[in-house]
N, C-alpha and C positions, 0 to 999 in steps of 0.2 A: 459587430464585425464589419470591417471594411469590405465593400463589394469589389469583386475583381473586375478590372477593366476588360472589356471585350476587344480582342485583338484581331479577330478575323476581319479582313478588309471590307467585305460586302456588308456585314452586320453593322459596323460603325457608320457606314454611309447612311443607312436607313435610320439608325439610332440618332445620329447627330442632326440629320435633317428633321426628324421628328421633334427634337429638342428646340431647334431653331424656330420651326414653324409655330410650336406651342408658345414659346416665349414672345415672339413678335405679335402673335394674335392676342395674347393676354395683355401685352403692353398697350396695344391699341384699344382694346375693350375697356381696360381700366381707365384710360384717359377719357374715353367717351362717357362712360357711366358716372365717373366722378365729377364731370363738368370741368376738369382741369384743361381740357382741350381748347376751350374757348377763352377769349378775353372779355372785354366789356359787352360785346354784342355777339349774339348767336345768329349767324346768317340764316335767312329763310331759304330753304332748298327743297327741291323735290327729289328725295332720296331714291324713290322707286324708279324715277326716270333716269337718274344719273347711274344707278347700279345696272339698269338695263343696258345703257350705253356701254358701260364697262364690260359687261358680259358679251355683248355683240362684238366689241373691238377685240377682246381676247380670243374669241372664237374665230374671227376672221383671220387674224395674223397667225396665231399658233396652228390653226388648221390649214394654212396655206401649203402649197406643194410646188416643187420644181418640175418643169417639163422642158423638152427641147423644142425650139422653134428656129428653123433654118440653121440647125446644128449649133445653136447657142442656147445656154440655159436661161430660162425665164421663170421668175417667181410669180405665182398667182395666188392671191388671198382666197380663202374659202368664201364662196358667194352666197351661201344660204343662211348666213348669220344675221342678216338684216332683213327687215320686212320687204324692202325693195333694194335693188342694186342698180343705180342710175348711171354709173360712170364705168364703162366696160374696159377701157384701156387708156394709155397715156395719161395716167392719173395726175401727174404734176402739171400737165397742160390743161386737161379737161376740168380740173378743179377751179379754173378761172371763171367758169360760168356761174357757179353759186357764190363766188367771191366778188362778183361785179359790184363796184362802188364801196368796197369794204377796206378797212385798215387792219393790217395784221402785224402784231408785234411778237417777235421771238426774243426771249430773255433767258439767259442761262450761260453755261460754260461752253467749252470748245465743241462738245457734241451737238449742242443746239446750233452753234455757228456752222457746223458741218452740214446739218440738214438744210439750213438756209442756203448754203453754197450749192448743194445738190439741186435745189429748186432753181436757183439763178442760172445754173449751167443748162438745165433743160429748157428754160424759157429763152435763154439767149439763142439757142439753136433754132427754136421755133419762131421767134420774133425777128431774128436777123439783126438784132441790135445788142450792143454790149451792156451787160449788167455787172460792171466791175465794182468790187467792194474794196474799200480802203483798208480793210483788216478788222479783226475782232474788236479792237479798242476804239476804232474810228469809223465804224459803219454809220452812215447818216440816214439814207433812205433809198429805196428802189421803187420806181414807178413801173409796175409789172402788169402782166395780163393785158397787154395792148395788142392791137392788130399788127401783123408783120409790117416791117418797114417798107414804105412805098416811095420811091424817088428820093426827094431831098428832105422829106420829113425827118424830124429829130436831128437836123443838122447841128443844132446847138449842142446836142449831146455828143455827136460824133466828132466834132472839132474841139471839144473840151471846154466849152463855155460853162460857167457856173449854172448848175441846175437849180430850179426853184421847186420846192415841194408842192405837189398838186393839191388843189383845194378839194373839198368834199364835192362841190358842184362838178368839177372836172372829172373826178373819179366816177361820179354817177352818170354824167352825160356821155362819157367815153366807155363806160362799162369796164373800167380798169380798176386796179387795186394798188394799195400802198403797202410795201413791206419794209419793216424796220427790224434791226437787231440791236440788242444792248447786251454787252458783256457783263455778266454777274456770276461769279463762280459759287457764291453762297446764297444768292437771292436776297441779300441784305436789303431791307425795305425801310428807309427813313424818308420822311416827308421833307427833310431839310437837304436840299441839293448841295449844300456846303458842309454836310456832315463829314468829319475827318475820314470816315470809312470810304468816302467817295473821292476825297481830295488829297489824301496822303497814302503812301504805301503802308499796307497793313500786313504784318507778319504774324501768323498764328503761333503763339508761344508754345503750344502743345505739339506742333509739328515742325516749326521752322520754315513752313511753306507760305509763300505770299498769296493773299487773296486779292482778286481783281474784281472790283465792284464799281459800276457806273450807275448814276441816278436813272431810274427807269419808271418811277410811278407816274410822272406827268404824261409820258407817252402811253402808259397803260390805261390811263383814264380816257384817252381819246381813241383807243383801239376797239374794234368790233370783236376781234379774236386775239387771244393771248396764248401763246405756246411757251411753256416754261419747263425748266429742269434744274435740278441740282444733282450732280453726280456723286459717286463714292468718294470718301475722303482718302487723300493720298497717304502713303506711309510717311513717317517723319523723315525730314531731310537727313538727320544724322544716321538713319539706317544705311545710308550710302557711305558713311564715313567710317571705313574699317579697312584694315590691312587685308582682311579676307574678302575676296571678291563677292562672296554671297551675302555680305552686309552685316551690320550690327543690329540684331533683333532683340536686344535685351529688354526693350519695352514690353514685348509680348510675354516674356517670362515674369515680369513684375505683375502684369495683369493676371496671369495664370496662377501664380503661387500666393497672391493675396486674395483670399477667398471672397472678400467683400467686393472684389472687382472681377470675379470669375463668373461669367454667365453660363457657361457649360458646367455640367455636374462633373467636377474633377474626380469624384469617387467612382464614376462609371466610365468616363471617357479616358482612353489611354493617353499618357503623357507623351504625345508625339508632337514634333515641330508643326506639322500641318494643323493639328487640332488647336495648338496654341495660337496659330494665325487666325483660325476661324473664331476663336474666342475673342481675340483682339478686334476682329472685324465687327463682331456683335457689340462689343463695348463702344466702338466708334459709331455704330448705327444708332444704338439706343441712348447713349449718354451724350452724344455730341451732334450727330446728324439730325435726329428727330427733334430735339428742343429748338434747334436753329430753324428748321423748316416750319415748325409750329409758329414761331414768332413772325415769320414772313406771312404765313397763311392767315394769322389774325389781322394783319394789316389789310390783306386782300379782302377778308371777310367783313371788315368794318367800313369798306369804301363802296358806296352805292354805285359810283361810276364804273368801277372795275367789276363789281358784281353783275352789272348789266351786260357784260361781255361774255362770249363763249370762252371758257377757261379750260385749257388742256395741259396736262403734264405728260410730256413724252418720256417713255422709259429710256434707261441707259442700256448700253450693250457691253458685253464683256470682251476682254482682250484675248484674242485667239492665239493658241500656242504656235500655230504655223507662222504667225507674224513675230511673236515675242522671241522665238528661238532663233530667228534669222540673224546671223552674225554674232550670236551669243558666245562668249568665251567658254571654253570647255570646263574650266574650274569653277564656274558659277553653278551652285547647287540647283537642282530642279526637283519638283514634286509632281506627282500625278495630279492632274486637274480634278479636284475632289468632286465637282458637280458634273463633270463630263463622263456620264455613265457608259457611253457606247464606244468611246475611243480609248482603249487601254494604253495607248502609246502617247496620249496627250500630256506631255510634261511641260511645266511652266516654272519660271523663276519666282522667287519669294515675293517680290514687289507686285508682280502681276497676280499671283495667287491671292495676296491680301486684298487687292482691288476687286478681284472676281469673287472672293468669299463674301464680300458685301454683295456678291453677285452670282450670276449664272445658274439658273434653275434648269432642271432636266424635264421639260414638258414634252415628252416623246411618246408616241403611240407604239404598241408592240409590233404592229404590222409595218412600221417604218424603221425597222431595226438597223438598217444601213445608213440612216440619216444621223449626222452629228448635229445636235441642236445648237443654233446660234440664239442665245436667249438673253433676256434682260437681266439686270443685276438682281440677284436672287433675294437678298434681304429686303431691298427696296420694293421688289415685286410683291412680297408678302405683306409688307407694312402699309405702303402708300395707298393701295386701293381701299383699305379700311378707313383711312384718315381723310383723304382728299375730298370725297363727295360731301362731307360735312361743311366744306367751305365752297361748295358749288364748282369744284374742280373735277374733271374727268381724267382718269388715268388711261393713257394710251400705250399699251405694251408694244415693244418692237422685237418680238420673238421670232425673227426670221431664221429659218434653218440655215446653218452656215455653208453647207454644200450638198449637192445631190448625192445619191448613193454611189460611193466610189467603185463598187464592183461593176456597176452598169456603165458609168461615164468616166472611168478613171483617167483616161488620157487627156480629158479636157481641163482638169482642175488641179493637176499635181505639180504644176510649176512652182519651184521654191522661189522665195524672194531673193533677188540678186544682192550680193553683199555690198555692191557699189551704190545701191539705192538707199537713200535716207528713209528710214521707216518711221511711221507714225501709227502705232497700233490702235489709237483711239479714233483719229480723224480719217485714217485711210487704212483700215484693218484688213481689207480683202482684195482679191482680184476684182476686176470691174463688175463681174456678175453679182458680187455681194453687195456693192454699193447700190446697184440697180434694185436688188431685192429690198434693201432698206428703204429706198425712195418709194417704191411701189407700196410697201407695207404702210408707211407713214401717210402718204397722200391719199391712198384709197380709204384708209380709216378716217382721216380728217374730212374727206369729201362726204362720206356717209354720215358722219356726225352732223355736219352742217345741214345735210338733207333732212336729218331727223329733227332738227330744230325748227324747221319750217311749220 
């Protein structure tokens, strides 16, 4: 007898989350136990140490709280998650001390570039010198963590003369650092810098979306710290090609009704549009995202120069409904944000829902019931911490809560996004307080990781 789908909304939330968690954990465990996770070489790693790092990072970021300082909201990570807490404030500036003489590489999509830009903005204000970047595809290098400008020093930079990349001796003697960013939306890792994936436009035949990948392995071999990411897969380009403003989502129906490609138990889970989106996100994560990431990790795991670096994977963040709804046409369908358990009015368009369903976990404590969690991409959050440590990579979550309790500080954070403003809900998803929270969460975590490596 066919089991009846559960249609009460609260029960399916727990049911589907349980299915997703179990499936992702079983996928990771099967890969590890079967040996299929690794290529020719199994990296030598200290799993106990790496897992301890991940536990501390998760505790620090997810346990952080907002408070008011000079009538402005400030995010503070939880400070008892590490054995010592050596950097009390201004994390993006203070982190320069443990980074003295080091080379840092950021490689990943626009989210990685965004964090790199937040850092440059903070350093620019502190140092009094410009840290202009030519853009995602053309970033060369940034000589950072230097003493503030004094008189005519750095005149060659200020008047626009060609900059020369600083030597290791210069970095060491000036206690400064080198920051580089390489655009790579898929973390494609080939040792041939003339590989067509680097030199020609590549369109994913399954989505119709272009991948942007630049050669990054040479820089990675010279870096002391590598920060990387691969974000959720976008919905197919043709999902926008429809007379109906809510899009053409026939591909999720194909996955749902072909049981060999349905990851959720369709005999239990109700046949709702949102559930079909979640199933499609699972398919994208397990069948496409994970194999691609493993191929890149195998290259990293077999390269001794890269393995000698501190390797960090920063988490992604989800698209907030307050941003995605701004300027949205009325006839675009919206769904309640499945993972947003505390905001019953959090409605979001199908494309953002698909992105977030690879995303947005509800890591919330009962006594913080008025907080709306700003969390990392959910499926990646469950899967990557189980996989990455086997390649000597630490997962750094960015689970900053999206806003303080609205009942307490409502007037400070309720401003809607003006329709005249060009919105970018990935690289600029919040008012200023949110970006500050992300910056604090990332650099406080990275600083304490570096301290733990000493």
